[in-house]
N, C-alpha and C positions, 0 to 999 in steps of 0.2 A: 705541596704540602695542600691540603684539606682544609679550609675555616670547620666546614659541617659535612654533614650525607649528603648533604645534592649534589655537591659539585664531588666527589671522593665515587657514588653511582654512576656519576652523569661519564666522569673520566676514564674510569674505572670498565663500567661495564654501558655504557652507549645509553642509563636509563636518568629519566632524568623526574623529579618524583619534588613537589614542589614545598612538601609540607614538610624534606630531609633537610630543609634551612634551618628549620626551627633543634631541630637535632645539633648543637656543635660536637666536631669532632675529641674535640677534649674532655669533652661534658658524658658523652660516649666510651671513653673509655675509663673515665673513672669509676662510672660506673658498672664494666667491666672487670675493672680493680676489685669491685667490691662481690661483685661474684666469683671470679676465679679465690681470691679469699675464703667468702662463705664458705666456699665445694671442699676445700682442703681443711677449713677448720670444723666443720661438721667430722671430722672423718677421724680427727684427732680425738675432740667432744666423746666421739663413742668410741673407740680406741682404750681414752680415760675411762670413760665410764664403766667398759669393761672388768676394767681392772679394781673398779670400787675408788679411783682417788679423786668422784668430783659424787657429792651426797644428792638424796633426791633433795629437792626440798617439797617444801606445802604453801597453798597461799589458801583464803578463806573465800570463797566465789558465792555470789548470788545469782542461785538456778533460777527459772520459771516464772521471773517477774516481767511485766505487759514494759515496755519499751517508757524510756524517762521523756519526757518533754528536754528536753537538754539534751540528751540523746536523740532523737528527733532533728532539733532547732542543728547539731551542731552537724553529723550528716546532709541535711539539707545547705547545711551553708558553705559546706564540703563539693557538693555538688552543685552550686550557682556556680562558684567558681570558676570549675572546670568546664561546664558548660559554655557559661559568657566568654573564658578569653582563648581553651586549649579547641575547643571544640571549633567556633570562632576562625579559627586560627589554622585550621587546618580545613574547615573547609572553603577558605580563600585565599591557602595561602597562593595557590597561582595569581591571584589579583594585588596582593598585597606585596611582595617582594618582586616589586618592578620597581625600574629607571632608583635604584641604587638603595632601595627601603631597607635595611635589615629587619632579621625576626628581631633579633632586641627589641626593636623602639618601639614594634607593637608591641611585645611582651609585657613591657615594662611603664605601657602607656593605660588609660583609661579606655582605651578601643575598645568594644568588644560586642555580644548580642547578646542585649538584658533577656529576651524572648526563650533564646536556646539555655540562655541562666538557670529561667523558668521553672523551664521543661525539666532539666537534668535534676534541679531542686526536690521539686515534690517527686521526680522519678528514687532517687534515694532517699525522700524520708519517707516515700508511700513504702519501698522495701522492708528501710531500719522497723518504724511499726510491724510490716508484714511477717518480717523474719522471728521480731520476738513473738507475738502472737502465735507463731504455728509452736513455738517452745512453752509459750506457757505454761505452769502446774497451778492447780486451785487453791495452791498454799504455798508461795517460794521460799525458797528453804535456804542457807547457806549451809553451803558442804567445804570440806578440804579438797583441794585440786590437785593435786602431784603435777611433778615440775620436774622434769626428766634433765637432766644440765645442757643437751644438746638446744631443748628449748630457749637455753635461753641466748644463742649465738642472736639473734636478731632480734634482739633488747640489746644487745653487747655493742652491734656494728653500728645501731642507730645511739646510744651513747657517746661511742667512741667518733662518731661520724658527726656528731653536736659539737664535743669537743673536738675534735679534733677542727673544726671549722671557724670556730671558736677561738681559739688557739696560733691558726693560722693567719687568719688577720691579725689578730693583736701583736703576733712575730712580724709581718710585714710592715707596722702602721712602726713598730720600732726601729726596723731596717730604715725604714723611708719616710722620716716624720712628718718631710715637706707634702707627703701626701696623704698625712693624718688630719695636718694644719688643711687641706684642702679640705679636705673632708669635711668637717667641723664647720669650715665657709661658707660651701655647697655640698649637706648632704645626701645624698642618693643610692638606690639602687645597687647601680652597676658599680660603685666606688664601693660598697658593702663585695656583693660577686667575686666582682676583681683583683689579682694582686694577692696572695696564700703563700705564707712560707710553707711549707715543708714540715721544717723542722717545729718550728710553732704549734702544731696539726698533731704530730710527735708523742711533744712533751704532754699540753693538753687533753690529749684523747687518751692516751694510758693514765694519765691522771684521771677522765669520769671512767675508764674501765674500774681502775682500781677501789676507789668511790662505790662501783656495782659490782663488786665481791665483796667487798666488807660488808653490804648489805646484806647479800645474800650467801653468805657465810663460804663462796669459793674460795679454796688455799692462790694467795695472787700468786706467789713464785711456776706453781701448777699450772694455772692460767695463761702464763707470759711464756711458759714453755710449752703449753700447746699450739698460741699464736704467733709464736715468731717466725715459722717457719713464710706461715702466711702472709705476716705484715710484710717480709721479706718480697712475695709474689706481686702483691697490691702495688710494691711501690714502686717495682718494677713493669706490671700493665700500667698504670699511669704512666707514667717517665713516654709509655708508645702517644700516648694520647699530648702528648707536651711534643712531641716529636712531627708526630702527623700534623698537628695544627700550625705550628712555628708559635709560641705562643710566645716566644724573647729567653725563654731557657733554652739559651744554644752556649756554646762557646768563644774563646776570643778567636781573630783574625787566624790562619793557620798560619804557623811561623818559614815554612817551608814546604815543599812538593814531598807528595807523598812515595815514604820510601820503598824501595825494590821489593823490600823482604814483605813487604804491604802488599804487593801489584798483582794481590789475584785478589783483593778485595774490590767492589765498585772504588771510583772516585770518590762519593758522595758520603761515604762507609768517613772519610777521611777531612774533604771541608765539604761545607755545603754551601750554596747560598738562603736559600728558604723562600724561594719562589712563591707568591701570595701567600704574607704569612697572616694569619691571624690580627696579628697587631698593627697589616698594614703599613711596617718602617720596611725604609731602605728607597729605593730612589723605582723609578716606575720601570715592569718589564720591558724587552724592547723587543721589536719583530726579528731581533737576529739572535734574539735571548733562544737556547732548544727548550724553553717554555714554555707552556697553555696560559692563555692571560686568563685571567677569572672574572668577570667584572664583580666591581665593591669592593677590589682587593688589586694584584694587578701588582706589586712590589716585588721588591726581592733585595736580596742585602747586596752592598756595594761588593764584598769583597767575602772571600767563601769561609767560612766560621768550625768549630770541632764540634759537630752533632753531639756534645753531649747527653741527652737524653738518649741518645740512641746506647752510647757508652753506659749509662748507668741500668740502663734494660738487660743490656749486658751482661754487668756484673751481679747485676740484682738477682738474676735467673739462674748464675752461677750457684750464688748464695745460698738461694729456696732449699737450691738438687742437694749443697751440700746441707743445712741443717734437716731438710726431708730424709738425708740419707743416717743422718747423727740419734733421729732421734729416738732408736727404739735402743738406739747403743749405752748412752748417757743415765746412768742412774743416779746422780744426784740434783736433785729437785732443784731449778735454777738457773744450774749451769752451761744447760741449752741456748737461756736469756741471755744468756754472759755472752756466747759468742756469739749472739745475733748482736747485743751494742758493740760488741768489739770493728764487726764487717761493717755493721753499717756507717759508724766511726769509720775507717778508715776506707770504705769506700767514697764516701763526702767529703771528705779529709784531701783522696786525690783527685775529685773532679773537679772539685774549688782552685785548686790548679791552674787550669784550662778552661774555667770559666766564668762569663763576664754577673758579676755580681756587685755590690759597694760594699769598703773596705771601712776601719777605723783603725786605731790605733792600741795597745793596751802592754804596758811595762817599754816601750819602745819597739816593737814589733806588729807591724801589719798586718790587719788578717780581715775576714767576711765573721759576718756572726756565724755563720755555718759551721766556718774554720773550729770556732770557739767550741760550740756545739758538737760537735766530729769529737772532737780531742777530748771534753769531757764523757760521753757515750764510752766511746775507748776507753776510756780511765778504767770509768764505773762498770762496765765488764767485766775488765778481769780484773780489778777488786771484789765483784762481784763472788767470779768464781773462786778467788784463792780464800776469800770467807768460804764460803758456804764448803771449802773441801778440806778444809782446816777446823772445822766443828768435830765436837766430839757425837754429838747429837744432831744428823742432817736428816732432814726428812725426805725417806726412799721411797720410790713409784716403783710399785711392782712392774717393770716394762717386760 
C-alpha cells in the first residue's frame, strides 16, 4: 500500500520527492476519477449537442468593466492562502516531514509563511487588476453570452462534488452516529474530511445536479443518460485510491484458500493484508514479512482479507464498458440511466456480502446501509425502465 505519492515513487522508481508526501494516494485517484469522468462526459455532451438534445442557453455578462475591489480582494485572499500554506509546505517539505510528522498535521495547522502569503496575495491581486484593465472598454456594456452545453460540464462536476461530499459526510454520520457525537464534542477539519459514504455522495450529488439542470433548462433524464457511463467509470477509478492507500474499505477475512480455478491470478487478488495502510491499523510489520516498512506507517492486517476495492474497480470498469457500448443503441431517454441504477445496485449489493461494514436490523432482516440503498437503486432502475417503455408519449433522442 502507498499512503501517499512519496512512498509510491520511492518504492517503484527509487525517486524521493518530499513534496509528494502532501499528495495522498486516495485524493490523487479521486482527482483522476474526476478527470476520467470529465473526459468521457465531454464526449457525450458534444454528441448530444450535435444531435440537438441539449439547448444552447444565454447569460447576461458585464464586459469591459474594471476589476472591483471585491474581485481584487477575493483573488488576493486566495493568493495569500496559497503562498502562506502550500508554497511554505512545498519549499520546506524535506525538513517538515521528519520524525513521524504527517503532512496533514501541518496542512491543518496555523504554521506557514506570512511573507510568501503576502507576496502571493500581491501578485494575484495585481494580476486581477491588470487583466481587467487590458480588457476595459470606454463604456462597459451588458452582453448576452452564449453558453454551449459542454461548457456546463465544469460547473456540473463542481456542483456534484460539493453536494456529493456533503451527502457522503451526512450519510457517514448516520451510519456511524458515535463519530457524529465525537465530532460535536471535538470538532475538527480531519473529522469533516475523513469518513465518507459513497451512496450518500451519489444521492445528494445527483440531487444537486437535478437542481442545476432545472435552472438551465437541461432535460434531466437526457443529462442522466449522458453522465451514466462516466459516473460508473469515475466510481471505479476512485476505488483504485481505496485499494492503493488501504483506507479501510476492505472485505472480511478470507474463509478459505484461493480456489484452484483462480490460481492464474496473483494471490493478493484473493486475499491481502494491506501493509502500510493509511489507517495504520493491524499489527506491526515484521522483518520476516515480505513487505517494506514505510516510516510513520508500517502496519498490516493480522489476517488476509478480500480486496473488495479491487473487485469494485473491476466491476465498475466492466459496467462502464457495457453502458458505453449501449449508449447509441438505446432510443428511449432515461433507459440507459435506469440500466446504470440496476447494475450499480447489483454490484454494491454483492460486494456488501464480503465487505466490512456496520449492520442494522429492519423488518427482522439484518443489512447494511449500502445494501438497503443498493436494493432501492436497482428497484428504481427497473421501475424507471418499465415506466418509460410503457409511456405512449416517450421522449426519444435522435441517436
